[in-house]
C-alpha positions in Angstrom: -7.1 -20.4 -30.8 -9.5 -17.2 -29.5 -9.6 -13.7 -29.6 -9.7 -12.7 -25.6 -11.2 -9.1 -24.3 -10.6 -7.5 -21.0 -13.8 -5.3 -19.7 -12.0 -2.0 -18.8 -15.3 -1.3 -16.3 -15.1 -3.2 -13.4 -17.9 -4.9 -11.6 -18.8 -3.2 -8.4 -16.4 -5.1 -6.5 -13.7 -3.5 -8.5 -12.8 -7.4 -10.2 -12.3 -6.7 -14.3 -13.8 -9.7 -16.4 -11.7 -11.5 -19.4 -14.1 -12.6 -21.9 -12.9 -14.6 -25.3 -14.8 -13.3 -28.1 -17.5 -16.1 -28.0 -19.1 -15.2 -24.9 -22.3 -13.5 -24.5 -21.9 -11.4 -21.7 -18.2 -9.5 -23.6 -18.7 -5.7 -23.2 -19.1 -3.8 -25.8 -15.8 -2.9 -28.0 -15.5 0.5 -26.7 -15.3 -0.9 -23.3 -12.8 -3.9 -23.9 -9.5 -4.4 -24.4 -8.1 -6.7 -26.6 -5.4 -9.1 -25.4 -5.0 -11.3 -27.9 -5.7 -14.7 -29.4 -4.5 -17.8 -27.3 -4.8 -21.7 -27.6 -5.4 -21.5 -23.6 -7.3 -19.9 -21.3 -3.9 -19.9 -18.8 -2.2 -17.6 -20.8 -5.2 -15.2 -21.9 -4.3 -14.7 -18.3 -1.0 -14.5 -18.1 -0.8 -12.1 -21.1 -3.8 -9.9 -18.7 -1.2 -9.7 -15.8 1.6 -8.3 -18.0 -1.1 -5.1 -19.5 -2.9 -4.5 -16.7 -0.3 -4.7 -13.7 -2.8 -4.4 -10.5 -6.5 -5.3 -10.9 -7.9 -8.5 -9.9 -9.2 -10.2 -13.1 -12.2 -12.8 -13.8 -12.1 -14.9 -16.7 -16.0 -15.3 -17.9 -17.2 -17.5 -20.5 -20.6 -17.4 -21.2 -21.5 -15.9 -17.8 -20.0 -18.4 -16.0 -16.9 -17.3 -13.8 -14.3 -20.5 -14.7 -10.7 -19.1 -12.8 -10.3 -16.3 -10.3 -6.9 -15.2 -10.3 -5.6 -12.1 -8.6 -2.4 -10.4 -9.5 -0.4 -8.2 -7.6 -3.0 -6.9 -5.1 
């Protein structure tokens, strides 16, 4: 299981990034919202959609965008 955090500071295109605890680009904790511990990336994204509602979320690991998911835009 990995811990997932949402970067609360949007990128220049207004996307927010979802990072696991091992990502070297994870934001400082004051700019991150803990989403939870999950065994699968998909479950972390699903939970993020419940928390954010209308953010566009990028799943980022080690600076590489793995999945792009758009929620309620």
